[in-house]
C-alpha positions in Angstrom: -0.6 3.4 -17.6 0.8 6.8 -16.8 2.9 7.8 -13.8 0.1 10.0 -12.6 -2.4 7.1 -12.8 0.0 4.9 -10.7 0.5 7.5 -8.1 -3.3 8.1 -7.9 -3.9 4.4 -7.6 -1.6 4.1 -4.7 -3.4 7.0 -3.0 -6.9 5.7 -3.5 -6.7 1.9 -3.2 -7.4 0.8 0.4 -4.8 -2.0 0.2 -2.1 0.6 -0.6 -3.2 3.6 1.4 -0.5 4.5 3.9 2.2 2.3 2.4 3.9 5.1 0.5 5.2 8.6 1.1 5.2 11.1 -1.7 7.3 14.0 -3.0 6.3 17.5 -1.6 4.2 18.2 -4.7 2.5 14.7 -4.4 3.5 13.6 -7.9 6.2 11.1 -7.1 6.3 8.0 -4.9 9.2 8.0 -2.4 10.8 4.6 -2.1 13.0 5.2 0.9 12.1 2.2 3.0 12.2 -1.6 2.5 8.4 -1.8 3.0 7.7 0.9 0.4 10.0 -0.8 -2.1 8.4 -4.2 -1.5 4.9 -2.7 -1.9 5.9 -1.0 -5.1 7.3 -4.2 -6.5 4.1 -6.0 -5.7 2.2 -3.2 -7.4 4.4 -3.5 -10.5 3.9 -7.3 -10.5 0.2 -6.7 -10.7 -0.4 -8.3 -7.3 -3.3 -6.0 -6.5 -6.5 -7.2 -8.2 -10.1 -6.1 -8.3 -12.9 -8.5 -7.5 -15.7 -8.5 -10.0 -18.0 -9.7 -7.3 -17.3 -7.3 -4.5 -15.7 -4.5 -6.6 -12.9 -4.3 -4.0 -9.2 -4.5 -4.4 -7.2 -7.2 -2.7 -3.7 -8.5 -2.8 -3.3 -11.8 -4.7 -1.2 -14.3 -2.8 -0.2 -16.3 -5.8 -0.6 -16.4 -9.6 -0.9 -19.5 -11.6 0.5 -19.1 -15.1 -0.2 -22.7 -16.2 -2.8 -23.4 -18.8 -5.5 -25.9 -17.9 -7.2 -28.0 -20.4 -10.5 -29.8 -19.9 -10.5 -33.6 -20.4 
């Protein structure tokens, strides 16, 4: 994913709108507050997911990396 795509995603995804400030030309995310840094880390950890059912983005509260087997 390109830097430009990440910046655009933060500007157009309702869960992220207003959480970031941008450089004067709008091409870079400014991480000058704890809240913006935390939101950016969540973004990079892929915590914002898109529901196939509602086609809306939401913040995942937890991820389960365990593999389940059927018995």
